[in-house]
TIDREN-324764 format. One record per atom (N, C-alpha, C): residue number from 1; atom name; z, y, x. Coordinates in steps of 0.001 Angstrom, whole numbers, plus 500000, padded with zeros to 6 digits. Each point is the difference from the previous one (the first is absolute). Last residue first. Layout:
N
+-----+----+--------+--------+--------+
!   k !  a !     pz !     py !     px !
+-----+----+--------+--------+--------+
! NUM ! CA !      Z !      Y !      X !
...
+-----+----+--------+--------+--------+
//
This chain:
70
+-----+----+--------+--------+--------+
!   k !  a !     pz !     py !     px !
+-----+----+--------+--------+--------+
!  70 !  N ! 123649 ! 284239 ! 089953 !
!  70 ! CA ! 499975 ! 498344 ! 499732 !
!  70 !  C ! 498660 ! 499340 ! 500720 !
!  69 !  N ! 500979 ! 504728 ! 499169 !
!  69 ! CA ! 500354 ! 499868 ! 501436 !
!  69 !  C ! 499987 ! 498440 ! 499875 !
!  68 !  N ! 498907 ! 502105 ! 495815 !
!  68 ! CA ! 498789 ! 500723 ! 501441 !
!  68 !  C ! 500546 ! 499376 ! 501268 !
!  67 !  N ! 502503 ! 498663 ! 495891 !
!  67 ! CA ! 498499 ! 499549 ! 500027 !
!  67 !  C ! 499546 ! 500350 ! 501260 !
!  66 !  N ! 504137 ! 501587 ! 499537 !
!  66 ! CA ! 500531 ! 498749 ! 500447 !
!  66 !  C ! 498376 ! 499538 ! 499693 !
!  65 !  N ! 500387 ! 503908 ! 498674 !
!  65 ! CA ! 500587 ! 500004 ! 501374 !
!  65 !  C ! 499878 ! 498803 ! 500451 !
!  64 !  N ! 499329 ! 501365 ! 495539 !
!  64 ! CA ! 498767 ! 499957 ! 500535 !
!  64 !  C ! 500079 ! 500081 ! 501850 !
!  63 !  N ! 503613 ! 498769 ! 497031 !
!  63 ! CA ! 498955 ! 499221 ! 499801 !
!  63 !  C ! 498841 ! 500235 ! 501008 !
!  62 !  N ! 503284 ! 503259 ! 499202 !
!  62 ! CA ! 500534 ! 499095 ! 500765 !
!  62 !  C ! 499378 ! 498707 ! 500220 !
!  61 !  N ! 498649 ! 503759 ! 497496 !
!  61 ! CA ! 499794 ! 500043 ! 501342 !
!  61 !  C ! 501285 ! 498852 ! 500803 !
!  60 !  N ! 499690 ! 500041 ! 495476 !
!  60 ! CA ! 498853 ! 499464 ! 500526 !
!  60 !  C ! 499382 ! 500312 ! 501098 !
!  59 !  N ! 504613 ! 500548 ! 498303 !
!  59 ! CA ! 499331 ! 498639 ! 499739 !
!  59 !  C ! 498500 ! 499831 ! 500713 !
!  58 !  N ! 501975 ! 504519 ! 499037 !
!  58 ! CA ! 500719 ! 499307 ! 501309 !
!  58 !  C ! 499416 ! 498440 ! 500184 !
!  57 !  N ! 498588 ! 502522 ! 496125 !
!  57 ! CA ! 499440 ! 500189 ! 501667 !
!  57 !  C ! 500606 ! 499721 ! 500974 !
!  56 !  N ! 501345 ! 498708 ! 495854 !
!  56 ! CA ! 498866 ! 499636 ! 499685 !
!  56 !  C ! 499289 ! 500452 ! 501487 !
!  55 !  N ! 504046 ! 501887 ! 499311 !
!  55 ! CA ! 499893 ! 498934 ! 499747 !
!  55 !  C ! 498790 ! 499041 ! 500243 !
!  54 !  N ! 500030 ! 504488 ! 498621 !
!  54 ! CA ! 500717 ! 499871 ! 501388 !
!  54 !  C ! 500002 ! 498402 ! 500360 !
!  53 !  N ! 496474 ! 501305 ! 496193 !
!  53 ! CA ! 501710 ! 500476 ! 500378 !
!  53 !  C ! 499801 ! 499488 ! 501211 !
!  52 !  N ! 496097 ! 501177 ! 500889 !
!  52 ! CA ! 501051 ! 500068 ! 498905 !
!  52 !  C ! 500111 ! 499023 ! 499098 !
!  51 !  N ! 497164 ! 501353 ! 504833 !
!  51 ! CA ! 500262 ! 499507 ! 498650 !
!  51 !  C ! 501517 ! 500615 ! 499473 !
!  50 !  N ! 497354 ! 501385 ! 504411 !
!  50 ! CA ! 500227 ! 500705 ! 498636 !
!  50 !  C ! 500424 ! 499479 ! 498505 !
!  49 !  N ! 499370 ! 497762 ! 504276 !
!  49 ! CA ! 500853 ! 501109 ! 500561 !
!  49 !  C ! 500222 ! 500866 ! 498681 !
!  48 !  N ! 496552 ! 496910 ! 500476 !
!  48 ! CA ! 500779 ! 499422 ! 499600 !
!  48 !  C ! 501480 ! 500599 ! 500089 !
!  47 !  N ! 496075 ! 501599 ! 501788 !
!  47 ! CA ! 500180 ! 500235 ! 498238 !
!  47 !  C ! 501140 ! 499337 ! 499466 !
!  46 !  N ! 498989 ! 500278 ! 504884 !
!  46 ! CA ! 500685 ! 501273 ! 499564 !
!  46 !  C ! 499876 ! 499919 ! 498196 !
!  45 !  N ! 499000 ! 496318 ! 502232 !
!  45 ! CA ! 501298 ! 499985 ! 500297 !
!  45 !  C ! 500327 ! 501393 ! 499477 !
!  44 !  N ! 495253 ! 498577 ! 499953 !
!  44 ! CA ! 500803 ! 499046 ! 499294 !
!  44 !  C ! 501530 ! 500610 ! 499939 !
!  43 !  N ! 497084 ! 502162 ! 503032 !
!  43 ! CA ! 499648 ! 500582 ! 498574 !
!  43 !  C ! 500984 ! 498793 ! 499088 !
!  42 !  N ! 500204 ! 498471 ! 504445 !
!  42 ! CA ! 500483 ! 501278 ! 500127 !
!  42 !  C ! 499964 ! 500597 ! 498257 !
!  41 !  N ! 497777 ! 496060 ! 501178 !
!  41 ! CA ! 501167 ! 499923 ! 499708 !
!  41 !  C ! 501152 ! 501049 ! 499794 !
!  40 !  N ! 494421 ! 500237 ! 498654 !
!  40 ! CA ! 500820 ! 499498 ! 501174 !
!  40 !  C ! 501438 ! 499722 ! 499606 !
!  39 !  N ! 496399 ! 501324 ! 496487 !
!  39 ! CA ! 499804 ! 499452 ! 501091 !
!  39 !  C ! 500304 ! 499479 ! 501176 !
!  38 !  N ! 501563 ! 499636 ! 494847 !
!  38 ! CA ! 499820 ! 500901 ! 500657 !
!  38 !  C ! 499439 ! 499883 ! 501372 !
!  37 !  N ! 500867 ! 496978 ! 495880 !
!  37 ! CA ! 499467 ! 501414 ! 499653 !
!  37 !  C ! 499804 ! 501054 ! 500983 !
!  36 !  N ! 502067 ! 495753 ! 500455 !
!  36 ! CA ! 498903 ! 499701 ! 499126 !
!  36 !  C ! 499228 ! 501350 ! 500117 !
!  35 !  N ! 504384 ! 500195 ! 500898 !
!  35 ! CA ! 499261 ! 499441 ! 501217 !
!  35 !  C ! 498552 ! 499904 ! 499465 !
!  34 !  N ! 502837 ! 500952 ! 496736 !
!  34 ! CA ! 499905 ! 501343 ! 500796 !
!  34 !  C ! 499108 ! 499659 ! 501514 !
!  33 !  N ! 501258 ! 496723 ! 496166 !
!  33 ! CA ! 499534 ! 501233 ! 499974 !
!  33 !  C ! 499030 ! 500695 ! 500851 !
!  32 !  N ! 503583 ! 496738 ! 500817 !
!  32 ! CA ! 498524 ! 499194 ! 499745 !
!  32 !  C ! 498860 ! 501511 ! 499909 !
!  31 !  N ! 504822 ! 501321 ! 500252 !
!  31 ! CA ! 499526 ! 499454 ! 501252 !
!  31 !  C ! 498332 ! 499760 ! 500268 !
!  30 !  N ! 502117 ! 500355 ! 495227 !
!  30 ! CA ! 499523 ! 501292 ! 500757 !
!  30 !  C ! 499838 ! 499777 ! 501334 !
!  29 !  N ! 501482 ! 496661 ! 498072 !
!  29 ! CA ! 498961 ! 500015 ! 499556 !
!  29 !  C ! 499484 ! 501370 ! 500604 !
!  28 !  N ! 503869 ! 498105 ! 501064 !
!  28 ! CA ! 498926 ! 499398 ! 500925 !
!  28 !  C ! 498941 ! 500398 ! 498933 !
!  27 !  N ! 503526 ! 502066 ! 498725 !
!  27 ! CA ! 499877 ! 500516 ! 500912 !
!  27 !  C ! 499110 ! 498952 ! 500753 !
!  26 !  N ! 501543 ! 498792 ! 495899 !
!  26 ! CA ! 499040 ! 501569 ! 499806 !
!  26 !  C ! 499698 ! 500702 ! 501518 !
!  25 !  N ! 502419 ! 495696 ! 499522 !
!  25 ! CA ! 498576 ! 499713 ! 499469 !
!  25 !  C ! 499174 ! 501459 ! 499953 !
!  24 !  N ! 504629 ! 499912 ! 501229 !
!  24 ! CA ! 499322 ! 499483 ! 500972 !
!  24 !  C ! 498449 ! 499530 ! 499708 !
!  23 !  N ! 503261 ! 501920 ! 496985 !
!  23 ! CA ! 499944 ! 500977 ! 501002 !
!  23 !  C ! 499023 ! 498822 ! 500970 !
!  22 !  N ! 499575 ! 498193 ! 495098 !
!  22 ! CA ! 500580 ! 499994 ! 501435 !
!  22 !  C ! 500093 ! 501576 ! 500684 !
!  21 !  N ! 497265 ! 497900 ! 495909 !
!  21 ! CA ! 501193 ! 501290 ! 500154 !
!  21 !  C ! 501276 ! 499905 ! 500712 !
!  20 !  N ! 497670 ! 495580 ! 499945 !
!  20 ! CA ! 499226 ! 500995 ! 499659 !
!  20 !  C ! 501288 ! 501130 ! 499395 !
!  19 !  N ! 500366 ! 496655 ! 504290 !
!  19 ! CA ! 500024 ! 499778 ! 498284 !
!  19 !  C ! 499625 ! 501348 ! 499572 !
!  18 !  N ! 497471 ! 498021 ! 504120 !
!  18 ! CA ! 501328 ! 500835 ! 499673 !
!  18 !  C ! 500389 ! 499704 ! 498530 !
!  17 !  N ! 496071 ! 498691 ! 502520 !
!  17 ! CA ! 501028 ! 498945 ! 499869 !
!  17 !  C ! 501226 ! 500419 ! 499985 !
!  16 !  N ! 495761 ! 502639 ! 500029 !
!  16 ! CA ! 500086 ! 498721 ! 498904 !
!  16 !  C ! 500774 ! 499501 ! 500087 !
!  15 !  N ! 500381 ! 502852 ! 503355 !
!  15 ! CA ! 499899 ! 500841 ! 498939 !
!  15 !  C ! 500062 ! 499034 ! 498772 !
!  14 !  N ! 499214 ! 498650 ! 504084 !
!  14 ! CA ! 501434 ! 500227 ! 499915 !
!  14 !  C ! 500302 ! 500606 ! 498841 !
!  13 !  N ! 495435 ! 499564 ! 501138 !
!  13 ! CA ! 500587 ! 498604 ! 499782 !
!  13 !  C ! 501328 ! 499845 ! 499856 !
!  12 !  N ! 497856 ! 504164 ! 500999 !
!  12 ! CA ! 499867 ! 499528 ! 498672 !
!  12 !  C ! 500266 ! 498630 ! 499793 !
!  11 !  N ! 499941 ! 501527 ! 504224 !
!  11 ! CA ! 500798 ! 500666 ! 498952 !
!  11 !  C ! 500102 ! 499832 ! 498504 !
!  10 !  N ! 497155 ! 498378 ! 503578 !
!  10 ! CA ! 501536 ! 499408 ! 500299 !
!  10 !  C ! 500883 ! 500735 ! 498947 !
!   9 !  N ! 495705 ! 501245 ! 499733 !
!   9 ! CA ! 500085 ! 499066 ! 499655 !
!   9 !  C ! 501328 ! 499202 ! 499869 !
!   8 !  N ! 499165 ! 504142 ! 502351 !
!   8 ! CA ! 499907 ! 500312 ! 498947 !
!   8 !  C ! 500176 ! 498545 ! 498995 !
!   7 !  N ! 499576 ! 500046 ! 504436 !
!   7 ! CA ! 501365 ! 499796 ! 499976 !
!   7 !  C ! 500072 ! 500784 ! 498233 !
!   6 !  N ! 495515 ! 499141 ! 501692 !
!   6 ! CA ! 500852 ! 499128 ! 500290 !
!   6 !  C ! 501359 ! 499785 ! 499749 !
!   5 !  N ! 497569 ! 503891 ! 499574 !
!   5 ! CA ! 499582 ! 499126 ! 499021 !
!   5 !  C ! 500567 ! 498829 ! 500193 !
!   4 !  N ! 500510 ! 503074 ! 502949 !
!   4 ! CA ! 500220 ! 500575 ! 499093 !
!   4 !  C ! 500060 ! 499064 ! 498918 !
!   3 !  N ! 499268 ! 497879 ! 504947 !
!   3 ! CA ! 499469 ! 501317 ! 499416 !
!   3 !  C ! 501067 ! 500081 ! 498175 !
!   2 !  N ! 501448 ! 497280 ! 504764 !
!   2 ! CA ! 499200 ! 499860 ! 499028 !
!   2 !  C ! 499990 ! 501573 ! 499473 !
!   1 !  N ! 499329 ! 498265 ! 505301 !
!   1 ! CA ! 501173 ! 500676 ! 499032 !
!   1 !  C ! 499756 ! 499912 ! 498631 !
+-----+----+--------+--------+--------+
//
């Protein structure tokens, strides 16, 4: 299984590829930062649950789920 830092790198690549100012870029950046700064997947998920605005939180959680199960 890949660790948080591997998943953070994947999320950062997606953020870099997303259009500037887009929800996708904000969500992927949030996931990358969260994964890079938390100790495990459970803590990362809990942290992402607190994101705002709602559209970024929903996109970030969807991305987190895709990355963590892929």
